ZADO-360545 format. One line per field, with one value per residue (C-alpha): chain; x, y, z. Coordinates in steps of 0.25 Angstrom, whole numbers. Each point is the difference from the previous one (the first is absolute). Example, Ala and Ser with C-alpha at 12.3 -4.5 7.8 and 13.67 -1.06 7.14 Angstrom:
<recs>
kette [A; A] $
X [49; 6] $
Y [-18; 14] $
Z [31; -2] $
</recs>
This chain:
<recs>
kette [A; A; A; A; A; A; A; A; A; A; A; A; A; A; A; A; A; A; A; A; A; A; A; A; A; A; A; A; A; A; A; A; A; A; A; A; A; A; A; A; A; A; A; A; A; A; A; A; A; A; A; A; A; A; A; A; A; A; A; A; A; A; A; A; A; A; A; A; A; A; A; A; A; A; A; A; A; A; A; A; A; A; A; A; A; A; A; A; A; A; A; A; A; A; A; A; A; A; A; A; A; A; A; A; A; A; A; A; A; A; A; A; A; A; A; A; A; A; A; A; A; A; A; A; A; A; A; A; A; A; A; A; A; A; A; A; A; A; A; A; A; A; A; A; A; A; A; A; A; A; A; A; A; A; A; A; A; A; A; A; A; A; A; A; A; A; A; A; A; A; A; A; A; A; A; A; A; A; A; A; A; A; A; A; A; A; A; A; A; A; A; A; A; A; A; A; A; A; A; A; A; A; A; A; A; A; A; A; A; A; A; A; A; A; A; A; A; A; A; A; A; A; A; A; A; A; A; A; A; A; A; A; A; A; A; A; A; A; A; A; A; A; A; A; A; A; A; A; A; A; A; A; A; A; A; A; A; A; A; A; A; A; A; A; A; A; A; A; A; A; A; A; A; A; A; A; A; A; A; A; A; A; A; A; A; A; A; A; A; A; A; A; A; A; A; A; A; A; A; A; A; A; A; A; A; A; A; A; A; A; A; A; A; A; A; A; A; A; A; A; A; A; A; A; A; A; A; A; A; A; A; A; A; A; A; A; A; A; A; A; A; A; A; A; A; A; A; A] $
X [-89; -6; 4; -1; -8; -12; -9; 4; -2; 14; -2; 14; 2; 12; 9; 7; 15; -4; 13; -3; -14; 1; -8; 10; 3; -14; -2; 11; -7; -15; -9; -8; 12; -1; 14; 3; 1; 13; -2; -1; -13; -2; -12; 0; -6; -2; 11; -10; -4; 13; 3; -14; 2; 14; -6; -13; -3; 14; 0; 16; -3; 7; -9; 0; -10; -9; 1; 14; 6; 8; 5; 0; -7; -16; -1; 8; -7; -14; 3; -7; 13; 5; -15; 2; 13; -1; 3; -10; -12; -12; -5; -16; 2; -5; -7; -14; -6; 13; -1; 14; 10; 15; 12; 5; 12; -7; -11; 5; 2; -14; -4; 6; -8; -13; -13; -7; 12; -4; 8; 0; -4; 13; -4; 4; 12; -7; -11; -11; -2; -10; 4; -5; 1; 11; -9; -8; 11; -2; -15; 3; 10; -10; -12; 10; 8; -3; 2; 14; 4; -5; 8; 12; 0; -2; 13; 7; -2; 5; 12; 4; -1; 8; 10; 1; 2; 10; 7; 1; 5; 11; 3; 3; 6; 11; 2; 2; 9; 8; 0; 5; 10; 5; 5; 8; 12; 5; 13; 9; 16; 10; 12; 8; 14; -3; 11; 10; -5; -1; 14; 5; -9; -6; -11; -12; -7; -13; -4; -8; -15; -13; -11; -10; -2; 3; 5; 13; 13; 7; 10; 3; 14; 3; 13; 4; 8; -7; 6; -9; -2; 13; 8; 1; -4; -12; -11; -5; -5; -9; -2; -8; 5; -7; 5; -3; -13; -6; -13; 7; -7; -13; 2; -2; 13; 5; -3; -10; -6; 6; 9; -2; 11; -1; 11; -8; -2; 5; -8; -13; -9; -1; 10; 7; 10; -6; 4; -8; 9; -9; 3; -8; 3; 12; 7; 11; 0; 10; -5; -14; 1; 3; 14; 7; 2; 10; -1; -7; -4; 7; -5; -12; -3; 2; 14; -4; -9; 4; 10; 11; -5; -14; 3; 11; -13; -8; -11; -7; -10; -4; 3; 7; 13; 5; 13; 1; 9; 7; -10; -9; -14; -5; -15; 0; -14; -3; -11; 0; -8; 7; -9; 3; -4; -12; -2; 13; -2; 1; -8; 9] $
Y [-379; 12; 13; 2; 12; -7; 4; 14; 0; -5; -9; -7; -14; -7; -12; -1; -4; 7; 7; 16; -2; -5; 7; 7; 6; 5; 4; 10; 8; -5; 13; -7; -1; 7; 7; 11; 13; 6; 13; -7; 3; -15; -3; -12; 2; -6; 2; 4; 11; 5; 10; 8; -4; 8; 11; 1; -6; -3; 8; 1; 5; 14; 12; 14; 9; 6; 13; 1; -9; -7; -14; -12; -13; -1; -5; 14; 9; -4; -2; 10; 4; 6; 7; 6; 6; 1; 16; 1; -8; 9; 2; 7; 13; -1; 16; -3; 5; -2; -11; 1; -11; 4; -8; -4; 10; 12; -1; 10; 11; -4; 2; 14; 5; -9; 9; -10; -1; 5; 13; 10; 15; 8; 8; -11; 6; 12; -9; -3; -15; -3; -12; -2; -6; 7; 3; 9; 7; 12; 2; -1; 11; 9; -3; 1; 12; 8; -11; -2; 15; 1; -13; 4; 14; -7; -9; 12; 7; -12; -1; 13; -2; -13; 6; 11; -11; -6; 13; 2; -13; 1; 13; -6; -11; 9; 8; -13; -4; 13; -1; -16; 6; 11; -12; 4; -8; 3; -6; 2; -1; 0; 7; -5; 6; 13; 8; -8; 1; 16; 0; -9; 8; -13; 0; -11; -7; -8; -11; 1; -2; 2; 12; -12; -14; 2; 13; 10; -6; 12; 3; 10; 6; 9; 8; 3; 12; 10; 16; 9; 15; 3; -10; -9; -15; 3; -9; -13; -2; -10; -5; -10; -8; -8; -13; -11; -7; -12; 6; 11; -4; 1; 14; 15; 8; 10; -4; 10; 0; 5; -7; 4; -2; 1; -2; -5; 5; -12; 3; 0; 0; 17; 11; -9; 9; -2; 5; -3; -2; 1; -5; 9; 9; 7; -10; -2; -12; -9; -1; -6; -7; -15; -6; -12; -13; 1; 15; 12; 14; 12; 3; 11; 4; 8; 6; 6; -9; 3; 8; -8; 10; -4; -14; 1; 7; -9; 8; -6; 10; -4; -14; -2; -6; -5; -4; -12; -11; 6; -5; 7; -6; 7; -3; 1; 1; 0; 5; -3; 9; -5; -14; -14; -4; -7; -10; -6; -2; -13; -6; -11] $
Z [-205; 3; 5; 15; -3; -9; 11; -4; -13; -5; -13; -1; -2; -1; 5; 10; -5; -14; -3; 2; 5; 13; 9; 9; -14; -2; 14; -2; -10; 4; -1; 11; 9; 14; 0; 11; -1; -4; 8; 12; 4; 5; -10; -9; -15; -12; -10; -9; 10; 5; -10; 5; 14; -1; -6; 6; 12; 8; 13; -1; -16; -1; -1; 1; 9; -7; 8; 4; -11; 10; -6; 10; 0; -2; 15; 6; -9; 3; 14; 12; 3; -13; -1; 14; -4; -14; -3; -13; 6; -3; 13; 3; 6; 15; 0; -1; -13; -8; -10; -4; -2; 3; 1; 13; -2; -4; 12; 10; -12; -4; 14; -1; -10; 0; 0; 10; 10; 15; 4; 10; -3; -6; 13; 10; 4; 6; 7; -12; 5; -14; -7; -15; -13; -8; -10; 10; 5; -9; 3; 15; -1; -6; 11; 11; -3; 11; 10; -6; 0; 15; 4; -8; 7; 13; -2; -6; 13; 8; -8; 3; 14; -1; -8; 11; 10; -7; -3; 15; 3; -11; 7; 14; -6; -7; 13; 9; -11; 1; 14; 0; -12; 11; 10; 11; 5; 15; 5; 12; 1; 11; 0; 10; 6; -7; 7; -5; -13; 2; 5; -12; -10; -4; -9; 3; -11; 3; -10; -10; 2; -9; 2; -2; -3; -16; 3; -2; 8; 5; 12; 12; 1; 12; 2; 13; -4; -8; -2; 6; -5; 8; -8; 12; 0; 10; -6; -3; -15; -5; -14; -8; -14; -10; -2; -11; 3; -2; -5; -7; -15; 6; 8; -7; -1; 4; 15; 8; 13; 15; 10; 14; 9; 14; 12; 10; 16; 6; 13; -6; -12; -3; -2; -11; -10; -14; -14; -13; -13; -12; -14; -10; -12; 6; 5; -9; -10; 4; 14; -4; -13; -1; 2; -4; 5; 12; -1; 9; -3; 4; 15; 2; 14; 12; 3; 13; 5; 14; 6; 12; 9; 1; -3; 13; 8; 10; 5; 12; 1; -14; 2; -13; -4; -14; 4; 11; 3; -12; -9; -10; -6; -13; -7; -14; -6; -15; -8; -14; -10; -13; -4; -4; -14; 5; -13; 3; 15; 3; 13; 8] $
</recs>
């Protein structure tokens, strides 16, 4: 019998049943027999050409990219996708007149120095709108020196004007902020059954209140019987005590400001009895410093706020009356001059 690949050039002959020389045995080594690619590319190649196929022609043979040295199959390395992302593939500079080819990863840095790149004038920030090749910048600067000086001077004057405007704006904002920091709180407290408190010498304390949202906490106390110059208990006194507050950590200490206490005329909105308690450098430290949780500072205030005699007066001609229906009304207004630590303020 003849080899089935005889038409391809195989000259093998043998007997079908001859031991060791059967057609099947021959075909397992026949150089003309078609065999599948061992790389799995799908092609069938003559056995004699398989080695060459695996090293030179197979699309799945392993190769290195000639630019970035990445190793993968020939099919992937030569694909459009790889060529579009290969970082070392030489790319022609896009600037007209530049013939350089630059690795893709260096294109940006090349363009920043390429003499053919179109760039704006160095004085574009002051108004020169000329664009030119980078290599022409120096000659343009020499030719346009006077124009550039005029533009620079004009921009400088404009900058000075804007700086002045900004300074005025900052000054205005600072003033507004200072006014905002000098917040004023106003509260009204009622003291009922005052006659009984006076007879029993019972002191009255307001609940704690804040000077403003996020401000200092304090309370008002009223003593119905305070000694006068004659040693007799002929005055009502009013005092302010600082208390531990929720926002003490973001406030400046010691507390500084003014607390205005008004004993309200209950007949009309005028002729109120007013007294101002100032917290400043002359105030004792233990009356204006921060206190611990559950504590209050020493009291500071007006020991002779109003005399019993003046309190009991009821002048129909002047139309004022402080004590009515055995009740007093006290209005407390606070103007804060110490400030919060603005960088710690929280906006809720």
